[in-house]
TIZA-533018 format. One record per residue (C-alpha): z, y, x; residue number from 1. Coordinates in Angstrom, 2 decimals, decimal comma, m for minus. Layout:
N
       Z       Y       X num
       Z       Y       X NUM
...
This chain:
614
       Z       Y       X num
   79,40    4,22   23,61   1
   77,39    1,46   21,92   2
   79,17   m0,88   19,57   3
   78,96   m4,66   19,68   4
   76,58   m6,15   17,14   5
   77,97   m9,00   15,10   6
   75,80  m10,93   12,67   7
   78,14  m13,58   11,24   8
   77,33  m16,70    9,31   9
   79,19  m16,90    6,03  10
   80,56  m20,21    4,78  11
   83,19  m20,23    2,04  12
   86,78  m21,12    2,73  13
   89,52  m21,71    0,19  14
   92,81  m20,16    1,26  15
   96,12  m20,90   m0,49  16
   98,58  m18,02   m0,37  17
  102,28  m18,09   m1,11  18
  103,10  m14,77   m2,71  19
  106,60  m13,35   m2,40  20
  107,27  m10,32   m4,55  21
  109,96   m8,51   m6,45  22
  109,62   m8,35  m10,22  23
  112,36   m6,49  m12,07  24
  114,98   m7,44   m9,51  25
  113,92  m11,08   m9,23  26
  112,23  m12,76   m6,29  27
  109,09  m14,52   m7,44  28
  107,10  m16,99   m5,37  29
  103,64  m18,03   m6,43  30
  100,80  m19,89   m4,76  31
   97,39  m18,50   m5,48  32
   94,13  m20,18   m4,57  33
   91,78  m17,42   m3,51  34
   88,13  m17,93   m2,71  35
   87,43  m15,75    0,32  36
   84,16  m15,01    2,05  37
   84,71  m16,03    5,68  38
   82,66  m16,14    8,86  39
   83,14  m17,62   12,30  40
   82,50  m15,40   15,33  41
   82,20  m16,78   18,85  42
   84,04  m14,61   21,37  43
   83,13  m14,11   25,02  44
   85,50  m16,94   25,96  45
   83,68  m19,27   23,58  46
   86,53  m19,50   21,08  47
   85,74  m19,30   17,38  48
   87,40  m16,54   15,33  49
   87,58  m16,76   11,55  50
   86,90  m13,41    9,89  51
   86,66  m12,28    6,31  52
   83,59  m10,29    5,35  53
   82,85   m8,20    2,27  54
   79,06   m8,61    2,03  55
   78,43   m4,91    1,43  56
   74,81   m3,93    1,01  57
   73,05   m2,52    4,05  58
   72,37    1,11    4,94  59
   70,01    2,70    2,41  60
   68,79    5,49    4,67  61
   66,87    4,33    7,72  62
   67,00    6,65   10,72  63
   63,20    6,73   10,91  64
   63,07    7,95    7,31  65
   65,67   10,63    7,97  66
   63,86   11,83   11,09  67
   60,60   12,08    9,12  68
   61,99   14,53    6,54  69
   60,35   17,94    6,50  70
   60,26   21,06    4,35  71
   58,47   24,41    4,62  72
   61,45   26,39    3,30  73
   62,88   27,18    6,70  74
   60,12   29,73    7,31  75
   61,18   33,35    7,80  76
   59,04   34,48    4,85  77
   61,31   32,62    2,42  78
   64,39   34,24    3,92  79
   62,79   37,66    3,55  80
   61,97   36,93   m0,09  81
   65,55   35,83   m0,69  82
   66,96   39,01    0,80  83
   64,72   41,08   m1,45  84
   65,86   39,14   m4,52  85
   69,51   39,54   m3,54  86
   69,02   43,30   m3,50  87
   67,35   43,26   m6,90  88
   70,11   41,14   m8,42  89
   72,74   43,49   m7,01  90
   70,95   46,37   m8,70  91
   70,95   44,43  m11,97  92
   74,68   43,70  m11,70  93
   75,41   47,32  m10,87  94
   73,44   48,39  m13,94  95
   75,85   46,50  m16,21  96
   78,81   47,92  m14,34  97
   78,06   51,37  m15,69  98
   80,74   52,26  m18,23  99
   78,19   53,07  m20,91 100
   74,51   52,75  m20,22 101
   71,24   51,39  m21,52 102
   72,22   47,74  m21,08 103
   75,90   47,84  m21,75 104
   77,95   49,32  m24,59 105
   81,59   49,31  m25,68 106
   80,68   46,51  m28,09 107
   79,38   44,04  m25,48 108
   80,65   45,08  m22,03 109
   83,23   42,29  m21,63 110
   81,06   39,32  m22,58 111
   78,15   40,73  m20,59 112
   80,22   40,80  m17,43 113
   81,66   37,34  m17,99 114
   78,25   35,86  m18,75 115
   76,61   37,22  m15,63 116
   79,49   36,05  m13,43 117
   79,39   32,60  m15,03 118
   75,63   32,31  m14,54 119
   75,76   33,45  m10,92 120
   78,46   30,91  m10,11 121
   76,81   28,01  m11,89 122
   73,48   28,75  m10,21 123
   75,19   28,44   m6,83 124
   74,40   31,94   m5,56 125
   77,84   33,55   m5,93 126
   78,41   33,79   m2,16 127
   76,09   36,80   m2,11 128
   77,98   38,71   m4,81 129
   81,71   38,36   m4,09 130
   82,54   42,05   m4,45 131
   80,44   42,43   m7,60 132
   82,16   39,42   m9,17 133
   85,62   40,77   m8,36 134
   84,75   44,16   m9,81 135
   83,47   42,59  m13,03 136
   86,53   40,38  m13,47 137
   88,95   43,20  m12,69 138
   87,29   45,15  m15,49 139
   87,55   42,26  m17,97 140
   91,17   41,59  m17,04 141
   92,08   45,22  m17,66 142
   91,26   44,65  m21,35 143
   92,79   41,17  m21,59 144
   95,65   40,87  m24,09 145
   97,79   38,23  m25,77 146
   95,19   37,72  m28,51 147
   92,25   37,40  m26,16 148
   89,17   39,63  m26,08 149
   86,07   40,33  m28,12 150
   82,51   40,92  m26,98 151
   83,38   44,43  m25,85 152
   86,29   46,72  m25,15 153
   85,95   48,32  m28,58 154
   85,89   45,00  m30,44 155
   88,52   44,97  m33,18 156
   88,63   41,18  m33,52 157
   88,96   38,71  m30,67 158
   86,05   36,31  m30,19 159
   86,45   32,60  m29,31 160
   83,48   32,53  m26,97 161
   84,53   35,61  m25,00 162
   88,17   34,51  m24,90 163
   87,46   30,91  m23,84 164
   84,99   31,99  m21,17 165
   87,39   34,71  m20,03 166
   90,35   32,33  m19,88 167
   88,41   29,87  m17,76 168
   86,79   32,38  m15,41 169
   89,87   34,53  m14,88 170
   92,13   31,52  m14,27 171
   89,69   30,08  m11,74 172
   89,85   33,37   m9,86 173
   93,64   33,51   m9,79 174
   94,35   35,97  m12,61 175
   97,58   35,17  m14,51 176
   96,23   34,38  m17,98 177
   98,00   32,27  m20,61 178
   96,35   29,61  m22,73 179
   98,45   30,86  m25,67 180
   95,54   33,15  m26,55 181
   93,81   30,09  m28,01 182
   96,51   29,76  m30,67 183
   94,97   32,74  m32,46 184
   91,77   30,77  m33,12 185
   93,48   27,95  m35,00 186
   93,71   27,61  m38,77 187
   96,89   26,94  m40,71 188
   96,29   23,19  m40,48 189
   96,22   23,44  m36,71 190
   92,47   22,96  m36,30 191
   90,26   25,45  m34,47 192
   88,39   27,61  m36,94 193
   84,69   26,76  m37,18 194
   82,14   27,07  m39,95 195
   80,53   24,07  m41,60 196
   77,14   25,16  m40,26 197
   76,90   24,65  m36,51 198
   74,99   27,70  m35,33 199
   73,87   28,01  m31,72 200
   76,37   30,80  m31,12 201
   79,22   28,72  m32,49 202
   78,18   25,68  m30,44 203
   78,24   27,81  m27,32 204
   81,70   29,06  m28,22 205
   83,00   25,50  m28,51 206
   81,21   24,56  m25,29 207
   83,14   27,28  m23,47 208
   86,32   26,14  m25,21 209
   85,75   22,66  m23,78 210
   85,11   24,08  m20,30 211
   88,32   26,11  m20,52 212
   90,33   23,06  m21,63 213
   89,41   21,28  m18,39 214
   91,68   23,53  m16,35 215
   94,84   22,91  m18,35 216
   98,25   23,16  m16,70 217
  101,10   20,71  m17,42 218
  102,68   21,32  m20,82 219
   99,79   23,34  m22,28 220
   99,52   21,53  m25,60 221
   96,96   23,95  m26,99 222
   94,60   23,07  m24,14 223
   94,95   19,37  m24,93 224
   94,18   20,12  m28,57 225
   91,21   22,23  m27,51 226
   89,82   19,38  m25,42 227
   90,13   16,84  m28,22 228
   88,59   19,17  m30,80 229
   85,74   20,42  m28,62 230
   84,82   16,95  m27,36 231
   84,41   15,61  m30,90 232
   82,58   18,75  m32,03 233
   80,10   18,74  m29,13 234
   79,34   15,03  m29,43 235
   78,48   15,59  m33,09 236
   76,49   18,73  m32,36 237
   74,33   17,14  m29,69 238
   73,16   14,51  m32,17 239
   71,72   17,26  m34,37 240
   70,20   19,44  m31,67 241
   66,62   19,03  m30,45 242
   66,12   18,40  m26,74 243
   66,53   21,88  m25,30 244
   68,44   23,82  m22,68 245
   71,58   23,91  m24,81 246
   71,57   20,16  m25,52 247
   71,05   19,34  m21,85 248
   73,82   21,74  m20,90 249
   76,21   20,05  m23,32 250
   75,25   16,59  m22,04 251
   75,92   17,61  m18,46 252
   79,26   19,27  m19,19 253
   80,49   16,28  m21,20 254
   79,41   13,81  m18,53 255
   80,60   15,79  m15,54 256
   83,90   17,39  m16,43 257
   85,40   19,90  m14,05 258
   87,20   17,34  m11,89 259
   84,06   15,33  m11,15 260
   81,60   18,20  m11,04 261
   80,06   19,19   m7,72 262
   78,92   22,80   m7,12 263
   75,48   21,91   m5,76 264
   74,83   19,27   m8,40 265
   75,78   21,77  m11,10 266
   73,43   24,34   m9,57 267
   70,59   21,81   m9,59 268
   71,21   21,02  m13,25 269
   71,76   24,62  m14,35 270
   68,54   25,74  m12,66 271
   66,67   23,46  m15,06 272
   68,33   24,77  m18,22 273
   68,96   28,42  m17,32 274
   66,84   31,01  m19,00 275
   65,61   28,85  m21,88 276
   67,97   30,39  m24,40 277
   70,32   32,95  m22,78 278
   71,39   34,48  m26,07 279
   74,13   36,58  m24,53 280
   72,00   38,30  m21,90 281
   69,79   41,09  m23,16 282
   66,03   40,87  m22,58 283
   66,13   44,02  m20,48 284
   68,28   42,32  m17,88 285
   66,14   40,74  m15,15 286
   67,65   37,29  m15,51 287
   64,46   35,76  m14,15 288
   65,46   37,20  m10,76 289
   68,64   35,12  m10,87 290
   66,59   31,99  m11,44 291
   64,09   32,83   m8,69 292
   66,89   33,45   m6,22 293
   68,71   30,25   m7,19 294
   65,59   28,14   m6,68 295
   64,80   29,77   m3,37 296
   68,36   29,42   m2,09 297
   68,46   25,78   m3,14 298
   65,27   24,97   m1,26 299
   66,13   27,01    1,83 300
   69,37   25,09    2,15 301
   67,27   21,92    2,01 302
   65,79   22,92    5,34 303
   69,23   23,21    6,92 304
   70,43   20,01    5,25 305
   67,60   18,04    6,73 306
   68,22   19,44   10,21 307
   71,89   18,52    9,99 308
   71,14   15,11    8,52 309
   68,84   14,32   11,43 310
   71,64   15,16   13,87 311
   74,07   12,99   11,93 312
   71,69   10,05   11,69 313
   71,01   10,23   15,42 314
   74,77   10,28   16,08 315
   75,16    7,22   13,87 316
   72,39    5,39   15,70 317
   73,32    6,45   19,24 318
   76,97    5,54   18,64 319
   75,91    1,97   17,93 320
   76,83    1,88   14,25 321
   73,30    0,80   13,32 322
   73,97   m2,46   15,19 323
   77,10   m3,30   13,20 324
   76,58   m5,63   10,26 325
   80,02   m5,89    8,67 326
   81,01   m2,30    7,70 327
   79,63   m0,04    5,00 328
   77,18    2,51    6,37 329
   77,70    5,62    4,27 330
   77,13    8,52    6,67 331
   74,26    9,95    4,62 332
   76,26    9,67    1,41 333
   79,26   11,41    2,97 334
   77,04   14,19    4,28 335
   75,61   14,63    0,79 336
   79,09   15,03   m0,65 337
   79,93   17,60    2,03 338
   76,80   19,63    1,31 339
   77,49   19,48   m2,43 340
   80,93   20,95   m1,70 341
   79,85   23,68    0,70 342
   76,33   25,07    1,05 343
   77,25   28,07    3,20 344
   74,72   27,99    6,08 345
   77,36   28,85    8,69 346
   79,53   25,84    7,81 347
   77,51   23,13    9,56 348
   80,58   22,00   11,50 349
   82,41   21,33    8,24 350
   79,59   19,25    6,77 351
   78,91   17,21    9,90 352
   82,60   16,80   10,69 353
   83,32   15,66    7,15 354
   80,54   13,06    7,27 355
   81,55   11,73   10,69 356
   85,27   11,46   10,08 357
   84,90    9,81    6,67 358
   82,26    7,41    7,98 359
   84,67    6,43   10,74 360
   87,48    6,06    8,20 361
   85,26    3,69    6,20 362
   84,51    1,58    9,28 363
   88,25    1,44   10,03 364
   88,94    0,47    6,43 365
   86,53   m2,45    6,71 366
   88,10   m3,53   10,00 367
   91,65   m3,45    8,66 368
   90,86   m4,84    5,20 369
   88,46   m7,62    6,15 370
   86,98   m8,05    9,63 371
   89,85   m7,66   12,09 372
   92,39  m10,33   12,98 373
   96,07   m9,44   12,98 374
   96,23   m9,57   16,78 375
   93,25   m7,21   17,03 376
   94,67   m4,82   14,45 377
   97,98   m4,59   16,28 378
   96,16   m3,81   19,52 379
   93,97   m1,18   17,85 380
   96,94    0,46   16,14 381
   98,76    0,73   19,46 382
   95,61    2,12   21,12 383
   95,26    4,88   18,51 384
   98,83    5,97   19,12 385
   98,33    5,97   22,87 386
   95,19    8,13   22,45 387
   93,52    7,63   25,80 388
   90,25    5,93   26,82 389
   92,18    3,48   28,98 390
   93,81    2,16   25,79 391
   90,63    0,18   25,09 392
   91,33   m2,23   27,96 393
   92,71   m5,02   25,76 394
   90,51   m4,42   22,72 395
   87,64   m6,74   21,73 396
   84,21   m5,28   22,42 397
   83,42   m4,16   18,88 398
   86,74   m2,31   18,70 399
   86,20   m0,62   22,05 400
   83,09    1,06   20,73 401
   84,72    2,13   17,48 402
   87,75    3,46   19,32 403
   85,73    5,58   21,73 404
   83,55    7,10   18,99 405
   86,72    7,86   17,03 406
   88,40    9,35   20,09 407
   85,40   11,54   20,94 408
   84,82   12,69   17,36 409
   88,43   13,69   16,63 410
   88,69   15,54   19,96 411
   85,34   17,24   19,40 412
   86,39   18,47   15,95 413
   89,69   19,74   17,34 414
   87,75   21,68   19,96 415
   85,52   23,19   17,29 416
   88,55   24,11   15,17 417
   90,26   25,80   18,11 418
   87,46   28,39   18,21 419
   88,47   29,84   14,84 420
   92,17   28,90   14,75 421
   92,95   30,27   18,20 422
   95,21   27,33   18,97 423
   95,05   23,62   19,71 424
   94,80   21,70   16,42 425
   94,44   18,18   17,82 426
   97,91   17,16   16,67 427
   96,93   17,76   13,04 428
   94,05   15,31   13,41 429
   96,07   12,76   15,34 430
   98,98   12,85   12,91 431
   96,65   12,28    9,96 432
   94,88    9,48   11,81 433
   98,10    7,72   12,76 434
   99,37    7,92    9,18 435
   96,08    6,42    7,98 436
   96,20    3,63   10,57 437
   99,84    2,81    9,80 438
   99,09    2,59    6,07 439
   96,02    0,45    6,73 440
   98,09   m1,81    8,97 441
  100,69   m2,23    6,24 442
   97,99   m3,33    3,81 443
   96,60   m5,75    6,39 444
  100,03   m7,35    6,69 445
  100,15   m7,76    2,92 446
   96,73   m9,39    2,95 447
   97,49  m11,83    5,77 448
  100,93  m12,77    4,44 449
  100,00  m12,84    0,76 450
  102,76  m10,36   m0,05 451
  102,53   m8,39   m3,28 452
  104,50   m5,12   m3,15 453
  106,00   m3,29   m6,08 454
  103,83   m0,74   m7,87 455
  105,77    2,12   m6,29 456
  105,56    0,63   m2,79 457
  101,86    0,03   m3,17 458
  101,09    3,54   m4,42 459
  103,22    5,24   m1,75 460
  101,26    3,41    0,92 461
   97,92    3,39   m0,89 462
   97,63    7,13   m1,34 463
   97,70    7,41    2,47 464
   95,39    4,45    3,12 465
   92,78    5,92    0,77 466
   91,91    8,33    3,58 467
   91,92   11,68    1,77 468
   94,34   13,10    4,33 469
   92,47   11,94    7,43 470
   89,22   13,54    6,34 471
   90,38   16,73    4,66 472
   92,25   18,87    7,15 473
   90,16   18,57   10,32 474
   86,83   19,52    8,70 475
   88,51   22,43    6,88 476
   89,84   23,77   10,17 477
   86,25   24,17   11,43 478
   85,26   26,59    8,64 479
   85,74   29,65   10,80 480
   88,61   30,86    8,61 481
   92,04   31,27   10,24 482
   94,63   29,02    8,59 483
   98,21   30,04    9,44 484
  100,77   27,26    9,59 485
  102,30   28,13    6,19 486
   98,90   27,69    4,54 487
   98,26   24,38    6,30 488
  101,59   23,15    4,99 489
  100,26   23,66    1,45 490
   97,09   21,67    2,20 491
   98,12   18,97    4,66 492
  100,08   15,83    3,82 493
  102,77   15,62    2,47 494
  102,22   18,86    0,52 495
  102,28   18,45   m3,25 496
   98,58   19,33   m3,51 497
   97,67   16,64   m0,98 498
  100,07   14,11   m2,48 499
   98,76   14,56   m6,02 500
   95,12   14,45   m4,91 501
   95,70   11,30   m2,85 502
   97,52    9,61   m5,74 503
   94,69   10,40   m8,16 504
   92,07    8,95   m5,85 505
   94,04    5,79   m5,11 506
   94,76    5,16   m8,79 507
   91,22    5,89   m9,97 508
   89,68    4,02   m7,06 509
   91,65    0,85   m7,70 510
   90,39    0,67  m11,27 511
   86,86    0,19   m9,91 512
   87,61   m1,83   m6,77 513
   90,39   m4,30   m7,60 514
   88,14   m7,11   m8,86 515
   85,84   m7,08   m5,83 516
   88,78   m6,78   m3,46 517
   90,59   m9,64   m5,17 518
   87,54  m11,86   m4,66 519
   87,88  m11,16   m0,92 520
   91,52  m12,17   m0,88 521
   92,98   m8,66   m1,18 522
   95,54   m9,24   m3,90 523
   97,34   m5,89   m3,82 524
   96,11   m3,17   m6,14 525
   97,63   m0,82   m8,69 526
   96,47   m3,19  m11,41 527
   97,92   m6,38   m9,92 528
  101,20   m4,71   m8,95 529
  101,60   m3,27  m12,45 530
  100,90   m6,56  m14,24 531
  103,26   m8,39  m11,87 532
  106,09   m6,01  m12,76 533
  105,12   m6,07  m16,44 534
  104,25   m9,72  m17,21 535
  103,66   m8,94  m20,87 536
  100,85   m6,51  m19,92 537
   97,19   m7,40  m19,52 538
   94,87   m5,89  m16,93 539
   93,47   m3,69  m19,69 540
   96,99   m2,45  m20,40 541
   97,42   m1,69  m16,72 542
   94,17    0,26  m16,59 543
   95,14    2,28  m19,67 544
   98,52    3,06  m18,11 545
   96,90    4,13  m14,85 546
   94,36    6,32  m16,64 547
   97,26    8,00  m18,45 548
   98,94    8,62  m15,10 549
   95,71   10,12  m13,76 550
   95,37   12,47  m16,74 551
   98,86   13,85  m16,13 552
   98,26   14,16  m12,40 553
   95,02   16,07  m12,97 554
   96,91   18,75  m14,87 555
   99,45   18,94  m12,09 556
   96,61   19,22   m9,60 557
   95,18   22,12  m11,62 558
   98,54   23,86  m11,35 559
   98,91   23,28   m7,61 560
   95,41   24,58   m7,03 561
   95,36   27,54   m9,42 562
   99,00   28,56   m9,80 563
   99,11   32,37   m9,82 564
  102,52   32,50   m8,12 565
  101,32   30,70   m4,98 566
  101,48   32,41   m1,59 567
   98,30   30,56   m0,63 568
   95,02   32,05   m1,93 569
   92,83   29,81   m4,07 570
   90,04   30,26   m1,53 571
   92,22   28,59    1,12 572
   92,73   25,55   m1,11 573
   89,20   25,34   m2,50 574
   87,75   22,87    0,00 575
   90,73   20,53   m0,30 576
   90,29   20,58   m4,08 577
   86,52   20,13   m3,93 578
   86,89   17,16   m1,58 579
   88,94   15,47   m4,28 580
   86,23   16,30   m6,82 581
   83,60   14,76   m4,55 582
   85,41   11,43   m4,29 583
   86,46   11,46   m7,93 584
   82,79   11,93   m8,78 585
   81,94    8,63   m7,09 586
   84,44    6,73   m9,19 587
   83,12    7,81  m12,57 588
   81,21    4,61  m13,27 589
   81,93    2,25  m10,38 590
   83,01    2,05   m6,75 591
   80,40    4,48   m5,51 592
   81,28    3,80   m1,88 593
   80,64    0,08   m1,84 594
   77,82    0,20   m4,39 595
   75,84    3,20   m3,19 596
   72,44    2,40   m4,66 597
   73,02    3,97   m8,07 598
   74,62    7,39   m8,79 599
   75,19    8,40   m5,17 600
   71,61    7,48   m4,27 601
   70,37    9,74   m7,06 602
   72,71   12,45   m5,79 603
   71,17   12,21   m2,31 604
   67,68   12,44   m3,75 605
   68,30   15,39   m6,09 606
   70,47   17,51   m3,78 607
   69,20   16,67   m0,28 608
   65,74   15,11   m0,36 609
   63,81   16,62   m3,27 610
   63,19   20,40   m3,52 611
   63,24   22,36   m6,76 612
   59,77   23,24   m8,09 613
   59,32   27,00   m7,77 614
């Protein structure tokens, strides 16, 4: 169904709001003069309706441009070449799995296995080698001890590089390994032992120490110490290094820590630096085959990405979104995030479903936060809960279109999910949608009334209104993997994993959005609620406090995702975790949703539009 086009004029109005809020048990009333961007829309009856608008920039990706994309990498010859390379890489991996052979000895067998697994995963080709990876890690874990490991099983002394890389890799794969092993690499003064001369081998050891520190659990003080030490060390080291593969690798790892890293973006970066100085892989190993396969896989997925993106862009246009002027149009950006999370060819439904549902959530956010009137929002909220096409009867035209696209998309995704789940999953989608709408409605009431909630009230509501819940579960259910109810309970709201992830995104998001939202008359944010409850605090104090909260929550998130005592496999939680990483990535420098012509635009270009030179 086409959506009504609205192209509003935009005069400025000055609105005085009487704020009623609770501050440390006292009722406080304040009047705030807020300059709000307003427009006047003429309805079918000829009556003028005042609406707030956000003045977001227009869609960056024209449908004609998307439809013109092409690539030769979908040809069967490339697939045949890839299959041949996969076989050759398997042979190479099997050659290092020999207990004692030409390429592997008792003095290097542990680090060799860890290095090849790490390279395969960072190059984005690990889906082809699941059994080989498990075999290699089982072998390494069989020699793991409380002091860590050395290069090989016969090593007398534990090695920082092998131990740090082993700790990280084994923990990410669900092996119960303790960070206490790092204590053995500290000097009497409590510092990690390093020589005055920063050799390449030592720098790589500290680089892996930093990477390991990113997956700290709550209470792991040694991991916090490792992060502080390695960050300082690497920042100093990079100033002395020439521009090379190692320096670029350090720059990337420091800029994109584990929680904001995206698998496909990492693969694109690692392709550029891999093979320049692989000091831990012997020359006899055919590492060039890994690089060839990674490049080919990256470009072949481009072909599928462009096919899917054309379908998505046509959906966006045919649904009438291209005619709407007030919401943010971020369907291409959302698809890019989805494809950076999951590049498995068979998971098209996940990528397209993710992009559609989050684009719809963004349109709804703009309706509830700015464009809709209270009467319209109440009607739309009731219509969502009724969940029937006839519920559009009393909606304004622009809402009718949005409602029907939402209705059709959610039902379509539930139908797709039923194929793999073997049961009707619509209620999961509807429950998440209703929770999102209710939270958005609560925020709309705050905006229209000028009410400022307490910090706790705001966060409890805001972690739902962020939208993580509405867009996580339904796409995951289309993956073709059966999710029993007990597993869904660990992923869906209000599970602790979901709650922590939603809290992180709301807190981090507000740091980058509160000023723009305040200029539109949206007073409530984590920052404003905190400073209201703590009058002696500045906005900078509030931001520091919130960043501290986020740091603690990230460690708790690590635990919920990787805890070895969980009944839910890590693989079942991976997409939920990676969705958080995708959104967290966008908030590194700014509000990457509203301002999409910087980092996210570059992400689209490097991971979707431009192929890797072979």
